C-alpha positions in Angstrom: 128.7 87.1 100.5 129.4 84.0 102.5 128.6 83.8 106.2 129.0 81.2 108.9 125.2 80.9 109.4 124.2 80.8 105.8 124.0 77.8 103.4 124.2 77.8 99.6 120.4 77.9 99.5 120.5 81.1 101.6 123.0 82.7 99.2 121.0 81.7 96.1 118.0 83.2 97.7 119.9 86.4 98.4 121.0 86.6 94.8 117.4 86.2 93.5 116.1 88.9 95.9 119.0 91.3 95.0 118.4 90.9 91.3 114.7 91.5 91.7 115.3 94.6 93.9 117.7 96.1 91.4 115.5 95.4 88.5 112.0 96.0 89.8 112.4 98.2 92.9 115.2 100.6 92.3 113.7 102.3 89.2 110.6 103.2 91.2 112.4 104.9 94.1 112.1 108.4 92.6 108.4 107.9 92.2 108.0 106.7 95.8 110.1 109.6 97.2 108.0 112.1 95.3 104.6 110.6 96.2 105.3 109.8 99.8 102.3 107.4 99.8 101.9 103.6 99.8 103.1 101.9 96.7 100.4 99.4 96.2 101.3 97.8 92.9 104.9 97.3 93.9 103.9 95.9 97.3 101.7 93.3 95.6 104.4 92.5 93.0 106.8 91.7 95.9 104.2 89.6 97.7 103.6 87.6 94.5 107.3 86.4 94.7 106.2 84.2 97.6 108.6 85.8 100.1 105.9 86.8 102.6 105.6 83.0 103.1 109.2 82.5 104.1 108.2 81.0 107.5 104.9 79.4 106.4 105.0 75.6 106.2 104.9 74.1 102.7 101.7 72.3 103.6 100.1 75.7 103.5 101.9 76.8 100.4 104.8 78.6 102.0 108.5 78.4 101.5 109.2 76.8 104.9 112.6 78.4 104.7 112.9 79.8 108.2 113.8 83.0 110.0 117.3 83.4 108.6 115.9 83.2 105.0 113.3 85.8 106.0 116.1 88.0 107.4 118.0 87.8 104.1 114.9 88.6 102.0 114.1 91.7 104.1 117.8 92.7 104.2 118.2 92.6 100.4 115.1 94.5 99.7 116.0 97.1 102.3 119.5 97.5 100.8 117.6 99.0 97.8 114.5 100.4 99.5 114.0 100.5 103.2 110.3 101.1 102.5 109.8 97.8 100.6 111.9 96.0 103.2 109.6 97.5 105.8 106.6 96.3 103.8 107.7 92.7 103.9 108.7 92.8 107.5 105.3 94.2 108.5 103.5 91.5 106.5 105.5 88.9 108.4 104.0 90.2 111.7 100.7 89.4 110.3 101.9 86.0 109.3 103.2 85.3 112.8 99.8 85.6 114.6 98.2 83.1 112.3 101.0 80.6 112.4 101.2 80.6 116.2 97.6 81.3 117.3 95.4 80.4 114.4 93.3 77.2 114.5 93.5 74.7 111.6 90.6 76.2 109.7 92.1 79.7 109.9 95.5 78.4 108.7 93.9 76.6 105.8 91.9 79.7 104.9 94.5 82.4 105.2 98.0 81.1 105.0 97.9 79.9 101.3 96.7 83.2 99.9 99.3 85.0 102.1 102.0 82.7 100.9 101.3 83.2 97.2 100.8 87.0 97.5 97.1 87.3 97.1 96.7 88.7 100.6 98.9 91.1 102.6 98.4 90.8 106.4 99.1 93.3 109.2 99.0 93.4 112.9 97.4 96.4 114.7 98.1 96.9 118.4 99.3 100.5 119.2 96.7 103.2 120.1 97.0 106.9 120.5 96.5 106.8 124.2 98.6 103.7 125.0 101.7 103.9 122.8 104.0 101.0 123.9 101.9 100.4 127.1 99.9 97.7 125.4 97.6 97.0 128.3 96.4 100.7 128.3 94.6 100.2 125.1 90.9 101.3 124.9 89.6 99.8 121.7 86.9 97.2 122.5 85.2 94.1 121.1 81.8 93.2 122.6 80.3 89.8 122.0 76.9 89.8 120.2 75.7 86.3 119.4 78.0 84.7 116.8 79.8 88.1 116.2 81.9 90.6 118.0 81.4 94.3 117.5 84.7 96.3 117.4 85.1 100.0 118.1 88.2 102.1 118.4 91.4 103.2 116.6 94.8 101.7 115.9 97.8 103.8 114.9 101.3 103.2 113.4 100.0 100.1 111.7 102.5 98.7 109.2 100.9 98.2 105.7 97.8 100.0 106.9 96.9 101.2 103.4 97.9 98.1 101.4 96.8 95.4 103.9 93.9 93.0 103.2 93.7 91.2 106.5 94.3 93.1 109.8 95.2 91.2 112.9 93.7 93.5 115.6 94.2 93.2 119.4 91.4 94.9 121.4 89.9 94.8 124.8 87.1 92.3 125.6 87.3 92.7 129.4 89.3 94.5 132.1 93.0 93.9 133.0 96.0 92.4 131.2 94.1 89.2 130.5 91.2 91.0 129.0 92.7 91.5 125.5 91.7 89.4 122.5 92.9 89.2 118.9 90.8 89.1 115.7 91.3 88.8 112.0 89.5 91.7 110.3 89.2 91.8 106.5 89.7 95.3 105.0 86.4 95.2 103.2 84.2 94.7 106.3 81.5 97.3 107.0 82.5 99.5 109.9 86.2 99.4 109.0 87.9 102.4 107.5 91.3 104.0 107.0 92.3 107.5 108.1 94.1 109.4 105.3 97.7 108.5 105.0 99.9 111.2 106.5 103.4 111.7 104.8 106.3 110.8 107.0 110.0 111.7 107.2 111.2 108.5 105.6 110.2 105.0 104.3 108.3 106.7 101.4 106.3 104.0 99.6 105.5 102.3 102.9 102.3 102.9 105.0 102.1 102.9 108.7 98.8 104.6 109.3 95.5 104.5 111.3 92.7 102.0 111.3 89.3 103.0 112.5 86.6 100.6 113.7 83.0 101.9 114.0 80.7 99.1 115.0 82.7 96.8 112.9 81.0 93.3 113.1 83.4 90.4 113.0 82.4 86.7 113.3 83.6 84.6 116.2 85.3 82.4 113.6 87.8 85.3 113.1 88.9 85.3 116.7 92.5 84.2 117.1 92.8 81.9 120.0 90.7 82.3 123.1 89.4 85.5 124.7 92.3 86.8 126.9 95.1 85.7 124.7 95.5 89.0 122.9 98.5 90.2 124.9 100.3 87.0 124.0 99.5 87.6 120.3 100.9 91.1 120.5 104.0 90.3 122.5 105.0 87.2 120.6 104.5 88.9 117.2 106.6 91.9 118.3 109.3 89.9 120.0 109.8 86.9 117.8 109.0 88.6 114.4 109.1 92.4 114.9 112.6 92.6 116.5 114.4 90.3 114.0 112.5 91.8 111.0 113.3 95.4 111.9 116.9 94.2 112.6 116.9 93.0 109.0 115.6 96.4 107.7 118.4 98.2 109.6 121.0 95.8 108.3 120.0 96.3 104.6 120.0 100.1 105.0 123.4 99.8 106.8 124.8 97.8 103.8 123.6 100.5 101.4 125.1 103.2 103.5 128.6 101.6 103.3 128.4 100.8 99.6 127.2 104.3 98.7 129.8 106.0 100.9 132.7 103.9 99.7 131.8 104.6 96.1 131.6 108.3 96.8 135.0 108.3 98.4 136.5 106.7 95.3 134.7 109.0 92.9 135.4 112.3 94.5 138.9 113.8 94.5 140.6 116.2 96.9 144.1 117.5 96.0 144.3 115.0 93.1 143.6 112.0 95.3 140.4 110.1 96.0 138.6 111.4 99.1 139.0 107.9 100.7 142.7 108.4 100.8 142.4 111.0 103.5 143.3 109.3 106.8 140.3 110.7 108.7 137.9 109.5 105.9 139.5 106.1 105.8 139.1 105.8 109.6 135.4 106.6 109.3 134.9 104.0 106.6 136.7 101.5 108.8 134.4 102.2 111.7 131.4 101.8 109.4 132.6 98.4 108.2 133.3 97.3 111.7 129.7 98.2 112.8 128.2 96.6 109.8 130.2 93.4 110.3 129.1 93.1 114.0 125.6 94.1 113.1 125.3 91.2 110.5 126.7 88.7 112.9 124.3 89.7 115.6 121.3 89.6 113.2 122.1 86.3 111.7 122.9 84.7 115.1 119.5 85.7 116.5 117.7 84.4 113.4 119.7 81.2 113.4 118.8 80.5 117.0 115.1 81.1 116.3 115.4 78.6 113.5 117.0 76.1 115.9 114.2 76.6 118.4 116.6 77.7 121.1 116.0 80.4 123.8 117.2 83.7 122.2 115.3 86.6 123.6 118.6 88.3 124.7 120.0 87.8 121.2 116.9 89.2 119.5 116.9 92.3 121.7 120.6 92.8 121.3 120.3 92.4 117.5 117.6 95.0 117.2 119.3 97.4 119.6 122.7 97.2 117.9 121.5 97.1 114.3 119.3 100.2 114.7 121.8 102.2 116.6 124.8 101.3 114.4 122.9 101.9 111.2 121.9 105.4 112.4 125.5 106.1 113.5 127.0 105.0 110.2 124.4 107.0 108.3 125.3 110.1 110.3 129.0 109.5 109.6 128.2 109.0 105.9 126.4 112.4 105.9 129.6 113.9 107.5 131.7 112.4 104.7 129.4 113.6 102.0 129.2 117.0 103.7 127.0 119.5 101.7 126.7 117.0 98.9 124.7 114.7 101.2 122.0 117.2 101.7 120.7 116.9 98.2 118.3 114.2 96.9 120.4 113.4 93.8 122.3 111.1 96.2 120.5 108.5 98.4 122.5 109.1 101.6 120.0 111.5 103.1 117.2 108.9 102.3 119.2 106.2 104.1 119.5 108.4 107.2 115.8 109.2 107.2 114.8 105.6 106.7 117.3 104.3 109.4 115.7 106.6 112.0 112.2 105.1 111.3 113.3 101.7 112.6 114.1 103.1 116.1 110.7 103.0 117.7 108.8 99.9 116.4 109.0 96.7 118.5 110.5 98.8 121.3 112.9 101.7 121.4 116.6 101.3 122.4 115.7 102.2 125.9 113.1 99.4 126.0 115.6 96.9 124.7 118.1 98.0 127.3 115.5 97.8 130.0 114.6 94.2 129.1 118.3 93.3 128.8 118.8 94.7 132.3 116.0 92.4 133.6 117.9 89.5 132.2 121.2 90.6 133.7 119.5 90.8 137.1 117.6 87.5 136.7 114.3 89.3 136.8 112.9 88.0 133.5 110.0 85.5 133.8 111.0 83.1 131.0 111.6 83.6 127.3 109.1 84.1 124.5 111.4 82.4 122.1 111.3 79.2 124.2 107.6 79.3 124.7 106.9 79.6 121.0 109.4 76.9 120.1 107.8 74.5 122.6 104.3 75.4 121.3 105.4 74.6 117.7 106.8 71.2 118.8 103.8 70.3 121.0 100.8 72.6 120.6 99.2 71.3 123.8 102.2 71.6 126.0 102.6 75.4 126.6 99.8 77.7 127.5 100.5 81.1 126.0 99.6 83.3 128.9 101.2 86.6 129.8 102.8 86.6 133.2 100.9 88.6 135.9 103.9 90.9 136.3 103.5 92.1 132.7 100.5 94.3 133.5 101.1 97.7 132.0 104.5 96.9 130.7 106.0 98.1 127.5 106.6 95.9 124.5 
């Protein structure tokens, strides 16, 4: 599968991930669908392949392969299992906060075990009362000597029930500049998990609730300075969450087309393959059109990230288009399958359920459109992609503060 943005290294990586997914992931899908709980052993097996370290520098044991390589890894896993693609993308959010906000000691301690699969990281921002309004969060951290004491709850946390290291954003003082990020190990006293609740799709993945009850965390586990928590949350969501979720949608979309095209060649109506009916062929054509444009959008955004160029608009566009187009194609695929698509002996109903799960995280379609509208009107206050690129080039050059206008805004 050649593409203008990919190199031979990218395509070789794609082949390795695809072979792994077919060999080690696909046989476990019936078990994941039946249990509807986190698949811990498979998650750790995937982590041990080193793919969580796609964007981690080789000096810390990572692949150093970049965002486009990360996109391909997530896409190929999602083509077989949206749940396992989601597992990898959620882990990458945990990687982002350490790469961009961790000090050297934190990077040396945490990035190597993440890169080689010993540790699965997460990021925990959303709360029951705040939803996407990040600055409405109520969970707190109070300084107590060389520690902070955390109290509160986080919900919809990707990899909640398989994660080892949770990146948690909580309130240390009032206002939008009163949020701070911490690294919290899963075995710390005062930390617990709510029971995993079965969801509509992404069976095998966990996005559950974390509970902090006087959880004591050392100052050494604070990411950045007090007051940088909102920057941690936004940068992780915008620069990793959006392209990662784009990749999950893209993989599901590819699976939808492949499954539907195969069905249209296998099933006959009036002695001809179903795909020979003009209305069916038109639907397949629209699906391929959407998928082609979706891949171009996804790869362009990841390529621009790798080049260190401003690309907030491309990231939002890619997430918006990939999510909506994958859902639309999955719905048309269900129409083509008709009653046959309602049964679980075929995967098309799973693809639709999984595709719908990618709608809300890192901002719904309405949020992406709202932000794009701000860019159209010239109301945006800079670009996160540019800020982070500048920070990587010169760590002292760009203070990562959230603009005053961001108070109460949605991710």
